[in-house]
FITIKE-367373 format. One line per 2 residues: number of its first residue (from 1); their letters; for each residue y, x, z of C-alpha. Coordinates in steps of 0.1 Angstrom, whole numbers, plus 2048, in hexadecimal, padded with zeros to 3 digits. Layout:
<recs>
NUM) A) Y/X/Z; ...
</recs>
This chain:
<recs>
1) ME) 46F/774/B29; 47C/789/B11
3) SH) 471/787/AEC; 47D/79C/ACB
5) RL) 46D/79E/AA8; 47A/7B0/A88
7) SG) 470/7AA/A63; 474/7BA/A43
9) GV) 492/7BF/A2E; 49E/7D4/A0C
11) RA) 4A5/7F6/A1A; 4CA/7FB/A1A
13) RR) 4DF/812/A08; 4E8/831/A1E
15) AP) 50E/830/A27; 523/84E/A27
17) SW) 528/84C/A4E; 514/839/A67
19) WQ) 531/826/A75; 539/818/A53
21) DW) 51C/800/A53; 517/7EE/A6C
23) GT) 4F1/7E5/A67; 4EF/80E/A6D
25) AL) 509/812/A89; 4F6/7EF/A9C
27) PV) 4D7/808/AA6; 4EA/823/AB5
29) LA) 502/80C/AC6; 4DE/7FD/AD4
31) VA) 4CD/81F/ADF; 4F1/82A/AEE
33) YC) 4F5/806/AFD; 4CF/80A/B0D
35) LL) 4D5/82D/B18; 4F3/823/B2F
37) YV) 4DE/806/B3E; 4C4/81C/B45
39) IW) 4DC/839/B54; 4EE/81C/B6C
41) RA) 4D0/80C/B79; 4C1/831/B7D
43) SG) 4E1/83C/B91; 4D8/82A/BB1
45) PR) 4C4/807/BC0; 4DC/7ED/BBC
47) DD) 4D3/7C8/BCB; 4F2/7B4/BC5
49) FA) 4FC/798/BB0; 50F/7AC/B95
51) TH) 4EF/7BC/B8F; 4DB/7A4/B8D
53) VI) 4F2/791/B72; 4F2/7B1/B5F
55) AR) 4D1/7B8/B5D; 4CA/794/B51
57) LV) 4E2/794/B37; 4DC/7B6/B2B
59) FL) 4C3/7AC/B11; 4DA/790/B03
61) PL) 4EC/7AB/AE8; 4C9/7B7/ADF
63) NA) 4BB/793/ADB; 4DA/790/AC4
65) AT) 4D7/7AF/AB0; 4B5/7AF/AAB
67) AL) 4BA/787/A9A; 4D7/791/A86
69) LA) 4C6/7B2/A7A; 4A9/79E/A6D
71) WR) 4BF/786/A5C; 4D3/7A3/A4B
73) AS) 4AE/7B2/A3F; 4A7/78E/A31
75) RR) 4C6/790/A1C; 4BD/7B1/A12
77) HA) 49E/79F/A02; 4AD/781/9F1
79) GS) 498/78D/9CD; 476/788/9E2
81) PR) 475/762/9F0; 450/769/A04
83) TQ) 462/78A/A17; 484/777/A1E
85) RA) 476/75A/A2A; 45D/76F/A43
87) LR) 47F/781/A4E; 490/761/A55
89) VI) 473/754/A6A; 475/771/A7E
91) TY) 49A/770/A82; 492/74B/A92
93) AF) 479/759/AA8; 493/772/AB7
95) VC) 4AD/754/AB8; 496/741/ACE
97) VL) 493/75E/AE8; 4B8/761/AEA
99) AG) 4B9/73C/AEE; 4A4/73F/B0A
101) NI) 4B2/75E/B19; 4D4/74D/B1A
103) VS) 4C5/72B/B2B; 4B0/743/B40
105) FY) 4D2/751/B4D; 4E4/72F/B53
107) VG) 4CA/723/B68; 4BF/740/B7E
109) MI) 4E2/74E/B84; 4F6/732/B7F
111) MD) 4E3/714/B8C; 4CE/72A/BA2
113) GD) 4AC/71B/B96; 48F/72E/B8E
115) PG) 48B/735/B68; 467/740/B6B
117) VS) 457/71E/B74; 473/70E/B63
119) WI) 473/6FA/B40; 48B/70F/B31
121) NV) 468/722/B26; 465/70C/B09
123) FY) 482/720/AFA; 469/742/AFA
125) YP) 44A/731/AF1; 456/72B/ACD
127) FY) 459/74F/AC8; 434/75A/AC8
129) LL) 42C/740/AB0; 44D/746/A97
131) LL) 444/76D/A99; 423/768/A8F
133) VG) 42B/751/A72; 441/76D/A65
135) LL) 427/789/A67; 40E/773/A53
137) SF) 430/76E/A3A; 431/790/A2D
139) PL) 420/792/A0A; 3FF/7A1/A16
141) TR) 3E2/7AF/A01; 3C9/79B/9F5
143) RS) 3A6/7A3/9F8; 386/79B/9E5
145) EH) 371/783/9FA; 358/7A3/A02
147) EN) 376/7B5/A15; 387/798/A23
149) RK) 362/794/A38; 369/7BA/A45
151) FL) 38C/7B0/A49; 385/792/A65
153) LD) 36A/7A6/A72; 382/7C5/A7C
155) AA) 39C/7AC/A84; 384/798/A9B
157) AV) 37A/7B7/AAE; 3A3/7C0/AB1
159) LV) 3A7/7A0/AC4; 38A/7A2/AD3
161) GG) 38F/7C2/AE7; 3B9/7B8/AE8
163) GT) 3AF/793/AF5; 39B/7A2/B11
165) AI) 3B3/7BF/B1C; 3CF/7A1/B1D
167) WF) 3B6/78C/B2F; 3AD/7AA/B4A
169) FV) 3D0/7B7/B4E; 3DE/796/B4D
171) VR) 3D4/772/B49; 3BB/77E/B68
173) PT) 3D0/789/B82; 3E6/769/B78
175) TE) 3C9/74F/B7D; 3C3/761/B9D
177) AN) 3E5/761/BAC; 3E7/746/BCA
179) HL) 40C/746/BCE; 40F/736/BAA
181) GA) 410/710/BA4; 3FE/6FF/B8B
183) LA) 41B/6FB/B76; 426/721/B79
185) SA) 402/72A/B77; 401/716/B50
187) IA) 426/727/B47; 418/74B/B51
189) LA) 3FB/744/B3D; 40C/73B/B1F
191) YP) 41E/75C/B18; 3FD/773/B16
193) LG) 3EE/758/AFC; 40E/75B/AEB
195) DI) 406/783/AEB; 3E6/77C/ADA
197) LL) 3F7/76B/ABB; 40B/78A/AB9
199) LT) 3EB/79F/ABB; 3DE/789/AA1
201) GL) 401/78D/A8C; 401/7B4/A8F
203) TT) 3DB/7B7/A88; 3DF/7A3/A66
205) FL) 3FD/7B6/A60; 3F4/7D8/A61
207) MR) 3CF/7D5/A54; 3D9/7C1/A33
209) RP) 3FE/7CF/A2A; 402/7DE/A09
211) AD) 3FD/801/A07; 41D/80F/9FF
213) SR) 42E/7F8/A1F; 420/812/A37
215) GG) 434/828/A49; 45C/82C/A4B
217) AR) 472/812/A5A; 450/7FA/A58
219) GW) 43B/80C/A6C; 455/80F/A8A
221) FV) 458/7E5/A83; 430/7E6/A90
223) VG) 437/7FF/AAC; 459/7EA/AB5
225) VA) 443/7CA/AB5; 422/7D8/ACA
227) AY) 43E/7E9/AE5; 44A/7C4/AE6
229) AV) 428/7B4/AEC; 422/7CD/B08
231) SD) 442/7CC/B1A; 43C/7A6/B18
233) LA) 419/7AE/B28; 427/7C2/B42
235) ND) 446/7A8/B4C; 427/791/B50
237) LE) 417/7A4/B6A; 435/7AC/B7A
239) FL) 440/786/B7C; 421/781/B8F
241) NV) 42B/798/BAA; 453/796/BAD
243) GW) 45C/776/B9B; 477/771/B82
245) FG) 493/77D/B96; 47E/79D/B9D
247) LT) 479/7A9/B79; 48F/7C7/B72
249) ST) 470/7E3/B72; 466/7DC/B4F
251) DV) 489/7DA/B44; 486/7FD/B37
253) VY) 468/7F8/B21; 477/7DA/B12
255) LG) 496/7ED/B09; 483/807/AF8
257) AY) 471/7E9/AE3; 493/7DD/ADB
259) CI) 4A1/7FD/ACE; 484/804/AB8
261) LI) 484/7E0/AAA; 4A9/7E0/AA4
263) AS) 4A7/803/A95; 487/7F9/A7F
265) LS) 499/7D9/A6F; 4BB/7ED/A66
267) RF) 4A6/7FE/A4E; 487/7E5/A46
269) SW) 47E/7E2/A24; 45D/7D3/A15
271) PA) 44D/7DA/9F3; 463/7C7/9D5
273) TD) 448/7AD/9CB; 449/788/9D1
275) AP) 424/782/9CE; 403/791/9E1
277) VE) 3FD/7B4/9D8; 3E2/7B5/9C1
279) AP) 3D2/7D3/9CD; 3AF/7E4/9BE
281) VP) 391/7DD/9CF; 383/7FF/9DB
283) AV) 360/80E/9E0; 360/80F/A02
285) QP) 373/7FD/A1A; 393/813/A27
287) FS) 389/820/A4A; 39C/80D/A68
289) PL) 3A0/817/A87; 3AD/7F6/A98
291) PY) 388/7E9/A9F; 37A/809/AB2
293) VA) 39D/80D/AC4; 39B/7EB/ACF
295) GA) 377/7F2/ADA; 37E/816/AE7
297) FL) 398/805/B01; 382/7E6/B06
299) FG) 365/7FE/B16; 37F/814/B27
301) LI) 389/7F5/B3C; 363/7EE/B41
303) LV) 360/815/B4A; 379/810/B64
305) VA) 36D/7F3/B72; 34C/800/B73
307) AR) 356/823/B86; 368/80D/BA0
309) AW) 347/7FB/BA7; 32F/81D/BA7
311) PA) 311/820/BAC; 30D/7FB/BA7
313) PL) 2F1/7F1/B8F; 304/7DD/B77
315) SV) 31E/7FE/B77; 2FF/817/B6E
317) LS) 2F5/7FE/B54; 31C/7F9/B48
319) IG) 31D/820/B47; 2FE/823/B33
321) AM) 305/805/B1A; 325/815/B14
323) LT) 316/83A/B0F; 2FE/829/AF6
325) TA) 319/816/AE2; 32C/834/AE3
327) FL) 30E/847/ACE; 30A/829/AB7
329) VV) 330/829/AAE; 32F/851/AA8
331) RQ) 30D/847/A91; 321/82F/A81
333) LA) 33D/844/A76; 321/85C/A67
335) AV) 316/83D/A59; 333/835/A46
337) GE) 33A/85B/A3D; 316/859/A2C
339) NA) 31C/83B/A1C; 33F/84A/A0E
341) RL) 328/863/A00; 311/84F/9F1
343) VG) 327/83B/9E1; 338/858/9D3
345) ER) 317/867/9C2; 310/844/9B8
347) AA) 336/843/9A7; 32B/867/999
349) RE) 30A/856/989; 31A/837/978
351) NE) 335/84D/96B; 31C/865/95A
353) AR) 308/84A/94F; 32B/837/940
355) FR) 334/85A/92E; 30E/85B/924
357) AL) 314/837/910; 335/83D/905
359) VQ) 327/85D/8F4; 308/848/8E8
361) HS) 31B/82A/8DA; 33D/83A/8CD
363) TD) 349/834/8AD; 353/858/8AC
365) VI) 33B/875/8A4; 33D/890/8C6
367) AI) 32C/8AE/8BF; 329/8D2/8D1
369) VD) 329/8F2/8BC; 32C/917/8C7
371) VD) 349/92C/8BC; 331/934/89C
373) AV) 335/90F/896; 30F/90B/89E
375) IR) 308/8E6/8A7; 2F8/8E4/8CD
377) FL) 2FB/8C0/8D0; 302/8A0/8BD
379) SP) 306/87C/8C8; 2F0/862/8BF
381) SV) 30D/854/8AC; 30B/86E/88E
383) TR) 2ED/85B/880; 300/83B/879
385) IF) 31F/84D/86C; 311/869/856
387) GY) 2EB/85B/855; 2DB/87C/867
389) PP) 2C4/87C/886; 2D6/894/89F
391) EE) 2B5/8AB/8A0; 2B7/8B1/87D
393) LL) 2DC/8C1/880; 2D4/8D2/8A0
395) GR) 2D8/8FD/89A; 2E7/8F9/878
397) KV) 30D/902/873; 326/8E6/86E
399) TE) 32E/8F3/84B; 30D/8EF/83B
401) FL) 319/8C9/83B; 33E/8CD/82F
403) HH) 34D/8C7/80D; 357/8EA/7FF
405) DS) 37C/8E1/7FE; 376/8DB/825
407) MR) 362/8FA/833; 384/912/837
409) DA) 394/8F6/84C; 378/8EF/863
411) VS) 378/916/867; 39A/919/871
413) LI) 394/8FB/888; 378/90A/89A
415) VS) 389/92D/89B; 3A7/91D/8AB
417) AA) 398/906/8C8; 384/925/8D3
419) AN) 39E/93A/8D7; 3B8/921/8E4
421) PG) 3AF/909/908; 3B6/8E6/8FF
423) VT) 3B4/8CE/8E2; 3BB/8D7/8BF
425) AP) 3CF/8C5/8A4; 3BD/8AD/892
427) AE) 3AD/8B8/86E; 39D/8A4/852
429) WK) 381/8AD/840; 367/89F/827
431) VR) 345/89E/836; 321/898/823
433) HR) 312/87A/828; 2EC/87C/829
435) DG) 2E9/869/80A; 302/881/7F6
437) RL) 323/86D/7FB; 342/87E/809
439) LS) 354/86E/826; 377/878/833
441) VE) 378/87F/858; 38E/887/86F
443) TV) 383/8A1/889; 394/8B0/8AE
445) GT) 387/8CE/8BF; 38A/8D2/8E1
447) NL) 37F/8F6/8F6; 368/8EF/90F
449) LS) 357/911/90D; 35F/919/933
451) EP) 350/8F9/93F; 32E/8FD/94D
453) TV) 320/8DC/945; 32C/8E1/920
455) GG) 330/902/915; 33E/8FC/8F1
457) IV) 359/8EF/8DC; 354/8C8/8DA
459) LN) 360/8B8/8B9; 36A/899/8B6
461) TR) 363/886/890; 36E/865/886
463) DI) 366/857/865; 389/84F/855
465) SE) 37B/847/831; 38A/824/834
467) RK) 3AA/82F/840; 3AC/847/828
469) AL) 3A6/82E/80B; 3BC/819/81B
471) EK) 3D4/830/81A; 3CF/839/7F5
473) QL) 3D3/813/7F0; 3F7/80E/800
475) TH) 404/82E/7EE; 3F6/822/7CC
477) QA) 409/800/7D5; 428/811/7E0
479) FH) 42E/81E/7C2; 422/806/7AA
481) DP) 428/7E5/79F; 410/7CB/7AB
483) LT) 412/7B1/78D; 40F/7CA/770
485) NL) 3FF/7EA/783; 41A/7FB/772
487) AN) 42E/818/786; 44C/806/798
489) RV) 470/814/79A; 468/830/7B7
491) LF) 44D/843/7A3; 45E/83D/783
493) LD) 47E/84E/794; 468/86B/7A3
495) RV) 456/871/77F; 476/875/76E
497) SH) 484/88E/789; 461/8A0/783
499) AL) 46D/8A1/75E; 490/8AA/75E
501) AL) 483/8C8/773; 46D/8D1/75A
503) VR) 489/8CC/741; 49F/8E5/74E
505) RH) 483/8FA/751; 476/8FC/731
507) DQ) 492/8EF/719; 47D/8CB/70F
509) ML) 48E/8AA/70B; 486/88A/719
511) AV) 48D/863/714; 490/844/72D
513) LF) 48C/827/71B; 498/806/730
515) VD) 489/7E5/722; 495/7C5/72C
517) LD) 485/7A3/71E; 49D/78C/70E
519) GF) 49C/769/717; 47F/76C/734
521) KT) 491/751/748; 48D/73A/72E
523) IN) 467/741/734; 469/73E/758
525) DS) 47B/71F/757; 468/710/73E
527) LG) 440/717/744; 445/723/769
529) HA) 443/747/779; 421/74A/779
531) AG) 421/749/753; 43F/761/752
533) DR) 427/778/767; 40F/774/74D
535) LL) 426/77C/734; 433/79B/747
537) AV) 40D/7A8/74B; 409/7A3/725
539) VA) 42D/7B7/71E; 421/7D4/733
541) SR) 400/7DB/724; 410/7DB/700
543) LQ) 42A/7F2/70F; 40E/80B/71A
545) TC) 401/808/6F8; 425/816/6E8
547) VR) 425/839/6FB; 40F/853/701
549) TS) 3FC/85B/721; 411/873/72C
551) DT) 42D/859/72C; 433/845/745
553) VS) 438/81F/745; 449/80E/766
555) RL) 457/7EA/76A; 475/7EC/77F
557) GG) 477/7C6/788; 476/7A7/77C
559) DE) 473/7AB/753; 484/7CC/754
561) FA) 46E/7EB/74B; 473/813/746
563) LL) 462/829/731; 465/84D/736
565) IE) 460/862/71D; 457/88A/720
567) DA) 45A/8A6/708; 46D/891/6ED
569) TD) 470/8A8/6CC; 490/89B/6C5
571) DQ) 4A5/877/6C7; 490/867/6AD
573) AA) 472/868/6C8; 483/84E/6DE
575) TE) 48F/839/6BE; 46D/837/6B3
577) VA) 45B/82D/6D4; 478/812/6D6
579) ER) 471/806/6B4; 449/804/6C1
581) VA) 456/7F2/6E0; 46B/7D3/6CF
583) AS) 450/7CE/6B5; 434/7CA/6D0
585) VR) 44D/7B5/6E5; 454/79F/6C4
587) HP) 42D/799/6C2; 424/774/6CC
589) IL) 417/771/6EB; 3FD/756/6F6
591) IE) 409/747/718; 3F5/724/71F
593) GK) 3E8/71E/6FB; 411/721/6F2
595) EV) 41B/73D/6DE; 43A/750/6EF
597) FM) 450/768/6DB; 467/77F/6EC
599) TA) 47E/79A/6E2; 487/7B9/6F7
601) SI) 4AC/7CA/6FD; 4A6/7ED/700
603) GI) 4BE/808/70A; 4B8/82D/705
605) AT) 4C3/84C/71B; 4B9/871/710
607) AK) 4BC/88E/725; 4BA/8B5/721
609) DE) 4C9/8C8/741; 4E2/8AB/753
611) GS) 4E2/890/76B; 4C6/883/781
613) AS) 4AA/86D/782; 4C0/852/789
615) DL) 4DE/858/776; 4C1/85A/757
617) LR) 4B5/833/75A; 4DB/829/762
619) NA) 4E4/836/741; 4C7/825/733
621) DM) 4D0/800/744; 4F5/804/736
623) AM) 4E7/80E/713; 4D2/7ED/718
625) YV) 4EB/7D5/724; 500/7DE/704
627) AK) 4E2/7D7/6EC; 4DF/7B5/701
629) SR) 509/7B0/6FB; 502/7BA/6D6
631) GK) 4E8/7A1/6CE; 4CC/7A7/6E2
633) AR) 4AB/7AE/6CF; 4B3/7D4/6C9
635) WE) 4B9/7F7/6D8; 4D9/80C/6DE
637) RF) 4DD/82F/6E7; 4EF/835/705
639) EP) 512/848/700; 52B/856/71A
641) GM) 543/837/70F; 52D/81E/71D
643) HI) 530/830/73F; 555/831/741
645) RA) 554/808/738; 53A/801/750
647) LE) 554/813/76D; 56F/7FE/75D
649) RL) 55C/7E4/760; 553/7E9/786
651) DL) 576/7EE/78C; 581/7CF/77D
653) EA) 56B/7BA/78E; 575/7CC/7AE
655) EL) 59D/7C4/7A5; 591/7A0/79C
657) RH) 57E/79B/7BE; 5A2/7A7/7CF
659) AL) 5B1/791/7B8; 5A0/771/7C3
661) DR) 5A5/77A/7E6; 5CB/77A/7E4
663) AD) 5C9/75E/7C7; 5EC/76B/7C1
665) QF) 5E7/77B/7A1; 5DB/75F/78E
667) VL) 5F2/745/77D; 5EC/727/765
669) LY) 5FE/71F/744; 5FC/6FF/736
671) QP) 5F9/6F5/70D; 606/6D4/703
673) IV) 5ED/6BC/6F3; 5FC/6A7/6DD
675) QL) 5F3/688/6C5; 5F5/691/6A1
677) QT) 604/671/693; 620/670/6AD
679) GE) 624/692/6BA; 626/683/6DD
681) VK) 617/699/6F9; 5F4/687/706
683) GI) 5EC/6A3/71A; 5EB/6C6/727
685) EA) 5D4/6E1/728; 5D0/6FA/74A
687) LV) 5CB/71E/73B; 5C5/739/755
689) RW) 5D1/75D/753; 5D0/77B/767
691) TH) 5F3/78E/770; 5E0/7B2/779
693) PE) 5F8/7C7/78D; 5F0/7E4/776
695) RG) 5E1/7D9/757; 5FA/7BA/74D
697) TL) 5ED/796/749; 5CA/793/73C
699) TP) 5C0/778/72C; 5A0/763/733
701) AQ) 589/779/718; 593/79A/72B
703) FI) 586/78A/74F; 573/769/74C
705) PL) 553/77A/73F; 552/78F/75F
707) AE) 559/772/773; 53B/761/769
709) ET) 528/77E/768; 52E/785/78D
711) GL) 533/75E/797; 553/761/7A1
713) IV) 55A/74B/788; 556/72F/7A4
715) PL) 570/73A/7BB; 588/742/79A
717) GR) 57F/720/78B; 584/70C/7AD
719) WV) 5A6/719/7AE; 5B1/712/78D
721) LR) 5A3/6EB/791; 5B6/6E4/7B2
723) EA) 5D4/6F7/7A6; 5D5/6E5/783
725) CR) 5D0/6C3/792; 5E9/6C6/7AC
727) QA) 606/6D4/78F; 5FA/6B6/779
729) QV) 5FD/699/794; 623/6B0/79B
731) WQ) 62C/6A6/770; 618/680/773
733) AK) 630/677/792; 64D/683/77B
735) RT) 643/66C/760; 655/64A/75D
737) AG) 647/63E/73A; 629/640/727
739) PP) 607/648/72D; 5FB/65E/749
741) LT) 5F6/683/73E; 5D2/68F/73C
743) LT) 5CA/6AD/74B; 5AF/6C6/739
745) VN) 59F/6E4/74B; 589/6FB/742
747) VS) 563/6FF/74F; 549/71B/74D
749) GY) 525/716/749; 523/728/767
751) QL) 537/714/77A; 521/6F3/771
753) QY) 502/706/77F; 512/709/7A0
755) DG) 506/6ED/7B8; 52D/6E7/7C1
757) VV) 53E/6E2/7A7; 538/6B9/7AB
759) AD) 547/6BE/7CC; 568/6D8/7C2
761) VR) 571/6BF/7A9; 571/6A3/7BF
763) AA) 585/6B8/7DC; 59D/6C5/7BF
765) LA) 5A4/69D/7B6; 5A4/68F/7D9
767) DS) 5BF/6AC/7E2; 5D4/6A8/7C6
769) GL) 5D3/683/7C0; 5CF/686/79F
771) DP) 5BB/662/78E; 597/672/781
773) HN) 59D/664/75D; 5B8/679/758
775) LV) 5A5/69B/75E; 58D/6A6/741
777) LE) 575/6C4/745; 572/6D8/729
779) IT) 54F/6E8/725; 543/6FF/708
781) ES) 52B/6F5/6EE; 515/711/6FA
783) VL) 510/701/719; 504/6E1/70A
785) MQ) 4EC/6F2/6F0; 4D6/6FF/70A
787) QN) 4CA/6DA/712; 4C6/6E3/736
789) ET) 4BE/6C8/751; 4D5/6D8/76B
791) IL) 4F2/6D4/753; 4E8/6B0/74A
793) ER) 4E9/6AC/76F; 509/6B9/779
795) LR) 51D/6A9/759; 50F/684/763
797) AL) 51B/68B/78B; 53E/696/77A
799) KA) 53B/676/765; 538/65F/782
801) VG) 557/673/796; 569/660/778
803) VR) 576/680/765; 570/685/740
805) LA) 560/69F/72E; 56A/6B1/70F
807) ID) 555/6CA/6F7; 568/6EC/6ED
809) DF) 562/6FE/6D0; 54E/6E3/6C0
811) GT) 53F/6E9/69E; 532/70C/6AB
813) GY) 513/70A/6B2; 4F5/709/69F
815) SS) 4DC/6F3/6B3; 4D5/6CC/6AC
817) LG) 4F4/6B7/6B6; 4DB/69F/6C9
819) YL) 4E8/6A9/6EB; 508/694/6E1
821) QR) 4F2/677/6E8; 4E3/686/706
823) FP) 504/696/719; 521/67C/722
825) ID) 53C/689/70E; 55E/678/707
827) IL) 571/696/6F0; 569/6AB/6D4
829) KI) 57E/6C9/6D2; 57D/6D5/6AD
831) DK) 57F/6FB/6AE; 59B/711/6A0
833) AF) 581/721/685; 581/6FE/674
835) VD) 5A3/6F5/67A; 5AE/717/667
837) DI) 59C/70C/646; 5B6/6E9/641
839) GA) 5CE/6F2/62C; 5C1/712/61E
841) TG) 5C0/715/5FA; 5A1/709/5EC
843) AE) 591/701/60C; 586/6DE/610
845) PA) 583/6D4/635; 561/6C2/637
847) LV) 554/6CE/656; 578/6C4/669
849) RA) 571/69E/653; 54D/69F/662
851) II) 555/6A7/687; 571/68D/686
853) AL) 557/672/679; 541/677/68D
855) GD) 558/675/6AC; 55F/655/69C
857) TL) 53D/649/69B; 536/655/6BE
859) QL) 555/645/6CB; 560/667/6D4
861) QT) 586/676/6D4; 58B/691/6C0
863) IA) 5A2/6AF/6C7; 5AC/6CD/6AE
865) EG) 5B3/6ED/6B9; 5C9/709/6B2
867) IE) 5E1/6F7/698; 5F9/715/690
869) LK) 607/704/66C; 617/6E3/663
871) QQ) 5FF/6DF/646; 5E2/6DF/65E
873) WH) 5F2/6C6/675; 5F8/6B0/657
875) GL) 5D5/6B2/64A; 5C3/6AD/66A
877) RE) 5DA/68F/670; 5CE/681/64E
879) LG) 5A9/688/654; 5B0/671/673
881) CE) 5B0/68A/68E; 5C2/680/6AD
883) MG) 5CA/69B/6C3; 5D4/6C0/6BE
885) QG) 5DF/6DC/6CD; 5ED/6FF/6C2
887) YL) 609/715/6BE; 619/701/6A5
889) FA) 622/6E2/6C1; 621/6FB/6DE
891) RP) 616/71D/6EE; 606/720/712
893) VS) 628/71E/72A; 62C/721/747
895) VG) 634/701/762; 659/703/75C
897) QI) 657/704/736; 643/6E6/73B
899) DA) 65F/6D6/751; 677/6E6/737
901) LF) 664/6CC/71B; 660/6B1/72E
903) DG) 689/6B0/73C; 695/6B8/719
905) HG) 67C/6A6/702; 66F/689/712
907) TR) 64A/685/707; 648/696/6E6
909) AP) 641/6BF/6E0; 65E/6D3/6D2
911) AA) 648/6E2/6B8; 642/6C2/6AB
913) LL) 669/6B8/6A7; 670/6DB/698
915) PT) 650/6E5/687; 64C/70E/67A
917) DS) 639/718/65F; 639/73C/66F
919) PA) 624/735/68E; 61D/756/6A3
921) PQ) 5F8/763/6A7; 5E3/74C/6C3
923) VS) 5D8/75D/6E0; 5B2/758/6EA
925) R) 5AC/742/708
</recs>
């Protein structure tokens, strides 16, 4: 028995030529192959052995080609596991047919047996089951339970009709064939039953495949399978008459079925989905002709049989029953059409009811007006939104209920809608509520004058009062500071821009004041941010009392405020406002039961007709920073030189960053620290210098403040510490006698605020190998006067490392000396200002004496700075000061000069051996 089946695959991309794609070329070759065979058989009757061999082998290439193309189609559907699985099962089905044909040829032609009644049929039987499984494995459309019942009834009708036809044409003649034995009859009956399985698969496949899977290669695939089943049944009938060796007349039908299957498989594709397609459930079951075709075919058979036995009573009754049934079928078809019409009408009524419910419960007001704006229809929602019952407004014009500012816009919208089809742009109106309130609404007009059921202009109106209120609130928030409710930077700059335009137009003057609170960070750190916010609110309120209502007060952020003084009569007007602002801020503020005293630094910038708003605010900002640098709690006017200095400072900052990236412009100079009694060098202080390529050598006073403000002091201090420790260890290794040298390195207060300062010190000591006890970190007294807990924590951590700590410029502070007991200090360095008094005519070095005595009491070492005269040296020695440094002994010098000092004089400073009374002026560190 022959058998062939094909399954889906993704449509291959069209090749430039058919012979370049074997999948496209194979169907062409198969058709040519079948035509040659048919022409050869039609050329004349042949009954020799070779003819029988060719007839039995002719289907093997077709079997192989069908299985190969089915497998190829499954490879194209790798992204859809269900489709790929279905195609592979169909491939296995045709492999069974191929195996059966090969074995049949061997048994029939080689072994001279009868394959028709042989065990070899077991190779053919799996074909039907596998093909059925393959057809049912495709992703088919799901149905609702109701639609599934309809499908089962339709499928049952098709199977009964088709099964009856198979019984009539094949099964019945097979059972009536007396020349067949029991085994041959059983084998012959198995094939029609297999064809019924194919009919089941085809019916399910056709009636439940997705809508987008119809037509094309998939449709030809169905035709090919159906043709194959018909060929199979015809082959069964032929086998009853001529046996296996006479099966030749059905070959042409088989060949046609194979050609269709091969052609469809080469282009087969399935919708790109792995899950069964979820199709919307239709209101009416789609019409399927299959049940009616099956019934008509069955009645046709009955008619043929009845006509042969005419005029027997059963035949007459059968024909009468068929005619009655035909009338009933027509009646049923008419009922289906009527049902579809009724369903359509019901859907229309449901849509109308749905639309009516939507209109009645809509949040929008739907109105129909004529071209004169007279209201003809209103939805019930008008009562809920505007308070009017619909009947009260019918026949009145829309404009009667609008604010007078919106009447023109309403008339314009209606005229535009009447003149143009389609929908108008949204328009915003003010509509008066029945209780007198004004509501903001948004209206869209649609021209339906030509629509018979409407005959007017439809106005869809929505209440947007809440949205407008929210927009107003958001706009206010976008231009105002949420804490103080003052104008923010954006609004302030906008108002300054408008004021500048008036200045240029009317030759007026305006002034901008930039106000920054002094010491505000201390309030946040001590009392908390909530207290700081309350203080800012109080200051904002006071600032508003210092200006006119036409002026603008703004909070720019943090503790920075700006004031715009419009139409200032002269420069004195801005000065008076600055004085009022300073006085109002100085007044004590009660925060959490405590009186807080604040001051403000103020910058003033005036303008007539030059610059932009940003320029004016920037100028006031620069003037404010000058006020801070000159002692705070004051005001300064902007001068052009401030801008130039600011630009220079900006350039210097950029150059400092580049210098730190390369680190080749910084050098360390070293100044010896000597024991005053003996002149012996006990230590070295490292001092950094910046060798600028254009500005020359810059002292720390010229760039350290900038480094501290920008945070660059941290990487700079890290480099100084590492380089100084490395060099100190080199000198330490060269010393063969005497106690080890101490290295003193200056540490900024900004470095102590940095979390990694302790780690930097540890790393410098570890990399250099320097003993921590030989490293002295020098901190200015002003840093310790802040009594900051963070500073205390850092100093204790540094002491834990093993380094010593020194206070630089001691005696210049004005706070309590109690911090000496809190902080782990080892050394006091007496400021040069006190050393200058020693040896001066009529001067009594009482402060120096007190500092030395304090050091002795607290067991702290004292070092005098800036010793330039030998009488200062002798006076300090007599007062009991231990150590000193200054130009009398040595200036800050390079590494090579320090090396020469040690090489030529051992451990004594050359200036101490040969002192001079005419020292050069000292350069600030």
